N, C-alpha and C positions, 0 to 999 in steps of 0.2 A: 349339067349339074348345078351351075350357077343359077339358072332360072328356077330350078327346084328349090334351092336354098332361099331365093328371093320370095318365092310363093309361100314357103314355110314361114319366113320372117313376117310377111304381111299377115298371114293367118294368126300367128302368135300375137302380134301387136294388136290386131283387131279384137282378138279374144280377151287380151288383158285390158284393153281400153273399155270394152263392154262390161267387164267385171268391175272395173274401177269407176264407172260412171253411175249416175243416179238411175234408178229403175224407171222405166217408161211411165209407170203410174204416178210417180212423184212429179215427173216433168209435165204430165198432162194436168195434174192438179194445179201446178204453178201457172201454167198457161191459161187455165180457166179462171184462176184468181186474177191474173193480169187483165183478162178480157173484161172484167167488171169494173176496171179502173181507167181513168183518163188523166194522163200527166202531160200537159201540152208544151211545157217550156224547156225542161232539162234533158229529156230523152233518157231517163234512168232505165227504162225497159229495153232500150236498143240492144243491150248486151244479152238479152234473154233469147238467144238463138242457138241452134245446134242441138245435138242430142244429149249432151252432158250438162245438166243443170248444176253439177257440183263444181264446175270450173268456170270462173269469169262471168257468172251471172251476178249482176250487181245486187248486193244485199243478201245473197243466198250462201249459206254455209252448210256443209254436210258432215256427218259423222265419218271419221277416217276409217273405221272398221266396217260399218254396215253400208256406207255410201248412201244412206238415206238422208233426206233434207232434215237438218236439225235446227237451223236458225234462219229466220227472216228478219232482217234489220233494215227497215226503210224509214229514215227520219228526214222530215222536210226542213229542219233547221240543222244543217250539217256543215262540218268543216271540210267535207270532201272536195277535191279539186273541181268536180263537175259543178258544184254550187258556187265555188269561188270564181271560176271562169265566167259564169253567167252573172255574177254580182247580184244574186238574188236568193231568197229562200224558196222552198218548194211550194207548189200548189197542185192539188190533185182532187178530182171529183170521182164520183162513182160510189161503190159500196164494197164491203168485204164479203166476198163470195163464200158460201158454205163449203165450196169445193176445197177450201183451205183445210177442212177437217179430215180430208183424205191423206194428209201428211201425218201419218199416225206416230211418227217418231219425233215430231216437232217439240223442241225444248224451249225455244223463245220466239215470241212473235211481237215485233215492234213495228207498228204502222203509226208513226207519231208526227204531229205538227204539220199536217197537210192542209188543214183549214177547211177543205171543201168536201171531205169524204162524209157521206150521209149513210142512211140505212141503220140497221141494228147490229148488235154483236151477235154473230151466228150462235144459236143455242147449242149447236153440235160442238162448239169449242170445248165444252165440258167433258167431251169423250176423249180428249187427247191426254193420255195417262202420263206422259213425260213432260208436260208443259210446266216450266218453272217461272217464266216471265211473260206477262201479258201487258203490253204498254201501248195504249191507244190514245194517249193524251193529244189534245189540240186538234180535234176534228169537229164534225157536226153530227156525231153518232147519236141516235135517239133510241127510244124504247127503254127496256129495263135491263139491269144486270141479270144474266141467266139465273133462274131460281135455284138450280142445282150446281152453282159455281163451287160448292163445297166438295164436289167430286175430284177437283184438281188437287190431290193431296200433296203434290210436290211443289205447288205454286209458292214462290217466295216474293214476287213483285206483282201487284195488281194496281195499275195506273190507268185510270180512265178519266182523268181530270180534263176540264175545259172542253166538255162536250154538251149534249143536250139530253142527257139521260133522265128518266123519270122513274116513278115507282119507289119501292122501299129497298132498303138494304136487305138482301136475302138472309133469312135466318141461317141457311146452310153455310154462309160465309164464315161463321164462327168456328166451323170445322176445319179451316185451313191452318193446321197446326204448324206448318213451316213458313207461314206468311211473315215477312219482315217489313215490307213497305206497302202501305195501303194509301192510295191517293184518289179520292173521289171529289176533289174540289171543283167548284164552279160548274155544277150541273143543276138539275131540278129535282133531286132526290128528296123524298118526303118520308113521313112516318118516323118511328123511333129508332134509336140505336139499339140493336139487339141486346137483350138483357145478358146474354152469355158472351158478350164481346171479350170478357176477361179470359176466355178460353184460348185466345190468340196469343199463346205464351211466348212466341218468338218475335212478336211485333216490336219494332223500334220506332217507326214513324206512322202516325195515324192522322191523315190530313183530310178533313171532311168539310172544310169551310165553304161558304157561298152556296148553300143548298136551302132546302125547306124542311130540314130535319127538326122534329118536335119531340115533346116528352122530356123526361129528365135525363140527367147524365148518370148512366149506370155505375154504381159503386164497384162493379166487377172489374172495371178498367184498372183499378188500383192493384189488381193481382198481376198485371203484366210487368214483370220485373225489368225487362229490357226497354220499356217504353221511354224514349227520350224526348220525343216531339209530339205533342197533342194539340191539334188545331181544330176546334169546333166552332170557330167564329162565324158570324154572319149567317145564323140559322134562326130557328124559332124555339130553341131549348128553354125550358122553364124549370121551376123548382129551385132546390138548394144546390150549392156546390158541395160535393162530397168532401168532407175534411180529409179523408184518406189520400186524396190527390197530393197533399202536402207531405205525405210519408213515403212517397215513391222514391226508390233509391237513385235512379238516374234521370228522372224527368227534369229536363233543363229548360224547355220552352212550353208554356201553357197559354194558349190563346182562346179565351172564351168571350171575347168582345162581340157586341152587336147581337145579343140574344135577349131573352126575357127572364133572366135569372134573378132571383130575389133572396131575401134573408141576409144574414151577416156573412162577412168574408171570414173563412176559416183561418184562425191564427196560424195553423200549421203551414199555410202557403207562404207566410212571411219569414219563416225560419227554415225553409226547406232547401232542397238542391236546385229549385227552379231559379234561373237567372234572368229569364225573360218572361214577364208576367203581364198579360193584358186582360183586364176585366172590365174595360170601359163599355159604356153604352148598354148598361143593364138596369136593373131596379134594385141593386144592392143597397142595404141601409145599415143603420147603427154606427157605432164608432169604429174607426180603423184601429185594429188591435195594436197596442203599444208594446210589441214583443220583438222588435228588431234587435239584432245583436251581431256578434262576430260571424255567425253562420249565414247572415243575410248578405248576399252578394248579387246585386241586380245590375245587369247592363241596361235594362229598361223595366220600369214598373208603371203601368197606366191604370189608374182607378177613376178616370174622369167620367163625367156624364152618368153619375149614379145618385144615390140619395144619402151619402155618408154625412154624418153630423159630428159634432164635437171638435176637439182640437187636432192639429197636426201632431202625430206621435213624436214625442221627444226622443224616443229610442232610435229614431232614424239616424241620429248622429253617432250611434254605436255600431252601425252597419259597416261591414268591411269595405263595401263599395256600393255607391248608387250612381249610375251613369246618367240615366234619364228618369225623371219623376214627373208624373202628370196627375194632379189632384183637382184640376179645374172642373167647374160645373157640378159642384156638390153643395152641401149646406154646412161646410166647416166654419169654425169660428175660433177666434183667439189669436194669440201672438205666434208668428212663425218662429220656431227656434233659431238660434244663431249658430254659427260654425258650419263645419262640413256636415252633410253635402249641400247645405242650403246656400253657402257662399257662391257656388257656381251655377245655381239654378236660376232660370229667368222668371220674370213675372207671369209668363203664360202658364207656368206650372201650377199657379195658385189662383188664377183669375176666376171670376164668376162663382164665388162662394158667398155665404151670408155676411160674415164679418171678420175675415182674416185681416191681419195687419202686421207690419214689420217688414224688413227687407226680404225680398225685392219689391214688395208692395209699399203702400203709404205707411208712414210712421204711425205707431199706436198712440 
């Protein structure tokens, strides 16, 4: 009788374990994904053994109800004990296998900061209907962003910064109505910003610096009510700065430095909610609008290396706060106003203009 009970218990346990473990198809997809990668130092894949990929497989998490693989989180700069014991960050080579697309319930895919992963973003990634997070920052991935990336209707984070991506920003990307964080920094992406970028109504951060993006800044960006951080620096953008950028409700950081922008600086930017403004190293011209006031609160404002002329705006003294100000390398002329914020600014803020004088430069 005892042996019968034991056999029954083993059968029940085996059945329950099989039900609660990941399906063989998910396990096979993970092993194929692993086979395309080589991680020589930390042994993060050593735990990828056994039949149940839902338990104790490093970086793998499953949905508690379906037991399908839901999250892959492999980050080469981690505070995990594996990294701390080795006193090093991760390094991995190989490529992201298209087999990853067989994980049809995948919600987040993070393969970040491994420095040596090459190849392309698998085009089939756009067939994963539940994908919310795609984070591939800090590798050597090349090729283009998949043209039909807009199929990922649930995507909230797209981070492919610090890679070697080329091509254009796909027009379909503007269909990602749930996207909150877009980071394309430090790649070789070219072409214009899609004219319908303003359709990204949930976007709060758009970081596109360090690419080869050209054309004008689309005014449609001003429609993104939640946009707080816009970084388009170090590109090849030309044309005028849309004045409506200064009317955005929550835009706090605007970096447009190191482009080919021209024309006058919109007065709206100097009385806006923007607190960190960098327009340096462009071809902006005309007088700096003398419109600063109580609503002007800048932790940093950099207008250096442009073609501004005329005097330093006296209304700067009416601003609520000016932390850092750089007006160097322009064609400004006249007496630097006295009082705050000028009392705490250094000479470097005003150097290399045509004929500025007064503290902290030479006396007039």
